[in-house]
C-alpha atoms as one frame of an Amber mdcrd trajectory, in Angstrom:
protein
   6.243  23.302 -25.182   3.598  26.054 -25.447   0.576  26.401 -23.103  -1.741
  25.544 -26.008   0.203  22.372 -26.767   0.076  21.352 -23.105  -3.663  22.005
 -22.895  -4.200  19.900 -26.008  -2.135  17.016 -24.597  -4.117  17.100 -21.354
  -7.398  16.887 -23.284  -6.130  13.978 -25.343  -4.278  11.945 -22.724  -6.074
  12.445 -19.406  -9.206  10.524 -18.440  -9.761  11.177 -14.730 -10.192  14.007
 -12.205  -8.866  14.581  -8.685 -11.993  14.845  -6.509 -10.343  14.828  -3.067
  -6.843  15.497  -1.794  -5.522  15.260   1.760  -1.911  15.656   2.905  -1.177
  14.441   6.466   2.299  15.938   5.941   3.966  17.604   2.926   5.399  14.257
   1.717   2.305  12.084   2.123  -1.115  12.207   0.527  -4.454  10.459   0.099
  -5.884  11.178  -3.316  -9.265  10.198  -4.741  -9.509   9.925  -8.501 -12.766
   9.811 -10.459 -12.450   8.364 -13.961 -14.439   9.444 -17.000 -15.356   5.764
 -17.477 -17.285   3.333 -15.229 -15.028   1.666 -12.684 -14.487  -2.020 -13.491
 -15.325  -4.630 -10.827 -12.381  -5.271  -8.542 -11.334  -6.795  -5.216  -9.767
  -5.243  -2.120  -5.994  -5.567  -2.438  -5.716  -4.964  -6.168  -3.973  -2.106
  -7.971  -4.234   0.277 -10.884  -1.899   2.873 -12.419  -1.795   6.646 -12.259
  -0.034   8.840 -14.770   0.902  12.413 -15.631   2.619  13.937 -18.621   6.300
  14.765 -18.563   5.224  18.308 -19.401   3.733  18.804 -15.923   5.575  20.799
 -13.206   7.618  19.013 -10.555   7.638  19.455  -6.785  10.180  22.145  -5.720
  13.489  20.687  -4.565  13.038  17.375  -6.387  15.969  15.839  -8.228  16.486
  17.435 -11.607  15.231  15.399 -14.518  16.913  15.073 -17.903  14.389  14.406
 -20.656  15.060  13.808 -24.311  12.964  15.852 -26.706  10.938  12.775 -27.704
  10.052  12.133 -24.047   8.551  15.534 -23.315   5.108  14.576 -24.632   4.979
  11.151 -22.966   2.939  10.010 -19.962   4.792   8.588 -16.965   2.782   5.812
 -15.291   3.182   3.893 -12.057   1.114   1.165 -10.417  -0.379   1.867  -6.988
  -2.389  -0.388  -4.708  -5.896   0.909  -4.138  -6.676   2.138  -0.633 -10.150
   2.795   0.748 -11.860   5.226   3.137 -12.918   3.270   6.214 -14.873   5.838
   8.211 -17.187   8.672   7.225 -18.621  10.760  10.033 -17.020   8.411  12.539
 -18.946   5.403  11.222 -17.828   2.521   9.040 -18.406   3.203   5.355 -21.343
   1.041   4.322 -21.561   0.947   0.539 -19.007   0.364  -2.184 -17.241   3.427
  -3.571 -18.070   2.914  -7.227 -17.320   6.383  -8.568 -13.713   6.949  -7.548
 -10.582   5.201  -6.284  -8.448   6.251  -3.332  -4.642   6.014  -3.391  -2.092
   6.513  -0.593   1.164   7.936  -1.943   4.506   9.085  -0.548   6.621  11.722
  -2.273   9.883  10.393  -3.707  12.092  13.349  -4.544  15.388  11.605  -5.246
  16.424   8.294  -6.773  19.292   6.057  -5.611  22.687   6.983  -7.025  22.924
   6.124 -10.695  19.178   5.716 -11.161  16.902   7.948 -13.176  15.202  10.813
 -11.300  11.708   9.986  -9.985   9.249  10.813 -12.729   5.785  10.625 -11.221
   5.441  11.496  -7.532   7.137  14.924  -7.856   4.366  15.703 -10.358   1.531
  14.066  -8.402   2.343  16.249  -5.399   1.706  19.358  -7.487  -1.906  18.328
  -8.122  -4.916  20.118  -6.657  -8.569  19.164  -6.425 -10.145  19.440  -9.864
  -6.940  18.723 -11.775  -6.828  16.063 -14.450  -4.569  12.994 -14.787  -4.389
   9.533 -16.305  -5.948   6.451 -14.670  -5.416   3.014 -16.151  -8.736   1.487
 -17.155  -7.586  -1.912 -15.879  -7.545  -2.994 -12.221  -5.470  -6.109 -11.566
  -3.548  -8.156  -9.007  -3.795 -11.433  -7.085  -3.295  -9.898  -3.626  -6.722
 -10.520  -2.110  -8.751 -11.984   0.754  -9.476 -15.136  -1.210  -9.582 -18.141
   1.122  -9.993 -16.191   4.369 -12.744 -17.723   6.514 -14.912 -15.671   8.949
 -13.414 -17.264  12.089  -9.754 -17.069  11.078  -7.116 -14.693  12.410  -5.995
 -12.067   9.888  -2.731 -10.145  10.294  -1.738  -7.216   8.052   1.947  -6.201
   8.200   3.178  -3.228   6.178   5.742  -0.478   5.826   4.813   3.088   4.893
   2.130   3.452   2.244   2.154  -0.335   1.881  -0.820  -0.310   4.209  -3.010
   1.030   1.376  -4.333  -2.355   0.176  -4.602  -3.523   3.781  -6.963  -0.628
   4.515  -9.239  -1.792   1.706  -9.111  -5.397   2.953  -9.675  -4.354   6.563
 -12.734  -2.319   5.637 -14.122  -5.263   3.689 -13.611  -7.660   6.612 -15.234
  -5.309   9.115 -18.256  -4.575   6.969 -18.742  -8.338   6.480 -18.724  -8.873
  10.232 -15.504 -10.885  10.365 -15.496 -12.811  13.644 -11.819 -13.728  13.935
  -9.120 -11.522  15.381  -7.690  -8.838  13.064  -4.383  -7.051  13.636  -2.769
  -4.432  11.437   0.773  -3.183  12.048   2.514  -0.466  10.042   6.185   0.477
  10.330   7.226   4.016   9.321  10.096   6.402   9.979   8.159   8.943  12.036
   4.726   9.014  13.624   3.710  11.818  11.253   3.996   9.268   8.425   0.953
   7.366   9.725  -1.697   9.010   7.582  -4.577   6.799   8.736  -3.622   6.621
  12.423  -6.670   8.422  13.820  -8.969   6.255  11.679  -7.405   3.063  13.008
  -7.643   4.326  16.585 -11.343   4.961  16.087 -11.849   1.530  14.531 -10.248
  -0.124  17.573 -12.821   1.549  19.805 -15.679   0.346  17.619 -14.534  -3.217
  16.893 -13.358  -5.353  19.814 -11.655  -7.869  17.512  -9.404  -5.261  15.845
  -5.938  -4.060  16.939  -3.690  -1.515  15.239   0.017  -1.196  15.998   2.126
   1.740  14.835   5.899   1.247  14.721   8.549   3.903  14.119  12.208   3.419
  13.179  13.645   6.941  13.445  12.092   8.160  16.636  11.627   6.610  20.027
   8.043   5.781  20.927   6.468   6.126  24.372   8.048   2.979  25.852  11.527
   3.951  24.693  11.989   1.320  21.972  12.267   1.204  18.209  10.520  -1.874
  16.844  10.615  -3.387  13.357   8.009  -5.782  11.932  10.354  -8.783  12.216
  11.058  -7.951  15.887   7.347  -7.798  16.548   7.012 -11.450  15.538  10.189
 -12.985  16.978   9.734 -11.322  20.382   6.210 -12.683  20.772   4.843  -9.146
  21.065   2.576  -9.574  18.058   0.794 -12.507  19.692   0.478 -10.574  22.950
  -1.393  -7.819  21.136  -3.320 -10.319  19.050  -4.592 -12.107  22.144  -4.411
 -15.527  20.466  -1.546 -17.697  19.155  -0.417 -17.028  15.608  -1.467 -20.486
  14.455  -0.612 -21.464  10.885  -3.723 -23.634  10.721  -6.047 -20.766  11.603
  -4.361 -17.595  10.349  -3.613 -15.569   7.235  -0.786 -13.010   7.097  -0.677
 -10.240   4.483   2.574  -8.387   3.719   3.036  -5.214   1.703   5.879  -2.730
   1.453   9.641  -2.930   1.759  11.027  -6.146   0.183  13.518  -6.430   3.063
  10.627  -6.703   5.497   8.853  -9.265   3.329  11.926 -11.370   2.539  10.879
 -13.124  -0.682  13.063 -16.226  -1.252  14.815 -16.915  -4.548  15.252 -20.286
  -6.215  18.827 -21.559  -6.521  19.062 -22.914 -10.070  21.842 -25.376  -9.222
  20.330 -26.960  -6.111  16.650 -26.272  -6.779  16.329 -25.038  -3.195  14.922
 -21.739  -2.034  17.358 -19.178  -0.660  16.094 -16.578   1.794  17.554 -13.040
   1.820  19.507 -11.826   4.834  18.731 -10.501   7.356  15.615 -12.691   7.677
  12.331 -11.282   6.456   8.849 -12.132   7.652   8.389 -14.986   5.176  11.360
 -16.951   6.521  10.334 -16.314  10.126   6.759 -17.469   9.566   7.644 -20.449
   7.385   9.789 -21.602  10.283   6.543 -21.708  12.264   4.578 -23.759   9.761
   3.182 -21.044   7.508   3.361 -21.340   3.725   3.834 -18.481   1.277   1.807
 -18.164  -1.915   3.463 -19.709  -4.940   5.065 -16.947  -7.033   3.345 -18.314
 -10.153  -0.044 -18.062  -8.478  -0.766 -21.795  -8.728  -0.667 -22.598  -5.014
  -2.204 -20.333  -2.372  -0.734 -20.512   1.103  -1.451 -18.436   4.197   1.292
 -15.828   3.679   0.319 -13.372   0.957   2.529 -10.524  -0.229   2.668  -7.500
  -2.515   6.058  -5.839  -2.859   6.204  -2.122  -3.653   9.507  -2.051  -5.536
C-alpha cells in the first residue's frame, strides 16, 4: 500500500485525535482521545471502541501478523472501558470531561497458541500525541453505579487495566460526596503495572472514607506475601482494611478484569442449576455470604456487578 493510499484511508476512516498519552511503563498507557463529534451522554462504567487500520505499523517484537490482501484496508476495533482522570493539580477533578475520553490499555504482543496475532494494541502503542484513530460514536454498557445509595459500602475489585471503569466510578462517588466506605483493590503482576497508584495514594490522604489496596502476583510485597483478590476476601483482610463488615444488605461489589477472578457461573441445561468455575471466583465466595450477582440478561440487579475483559 502506497503512502498516498494510506493517507487517504486515514482521512476517510479516522474520526478522533490523540490529545494526551502517558506510559507508566513501556507496556501500559493512559490515552485521551478527542472525537470530531460531540461526545454522547454516558455513565461511569460504560465502554466504547477504539480502532486503527491494518495498514498501521506494529510495535517492535510483536507477534507477526498474517493478513489477506482484502484485510489490509480494514479497521481493527476493540471495546475498552472508559477510565477517567481523578486528580488535576493534586485536587479532585470537578467538572465532567466532555471533550475527550480516557482509556487505560495494556500492550498485548502475543496471542495464545493457535489464536490469531493481536491486531490492535501493537498498533495503539505506536501512537503519539496528535495522531489520528477511530472512535466508535456509541458508548454503551450496563456496568454502572445504578442503585448505589450514599451511605452504602462500595468495593471495587479488579485485575490489571480492569480498574479503568472503577476509576471513573470512584471519581463520580467522591465528587458526589459519597458517605459510605469505599475500597478499591487492584491485582497486577508487578508494582510497575499500577499506572494510577500515586493518584490513589493521594486520594486516600484527601478522603478518609477511601482505601486503595495494590496486590502483586509475581513479586513479593513489603510484608513478604503474594495476595490474590479471592484471598483478600476469604482471609478477612478486605474487611480489616474496609473497617466495616462486608454486609450484603449494605454493600455493592464491582468486579472487572480476569474472568477467573470474577468466576461467572454457567447454567447447566440438564439440571437448570448454576455451575461455578473452579477454583472459586469472587462471585461464588460472595454469594456464599448472601450477596447476589446481577442477572446476565440484565433483568434483575443484585449487589455484585461485573464486567469481564475477555
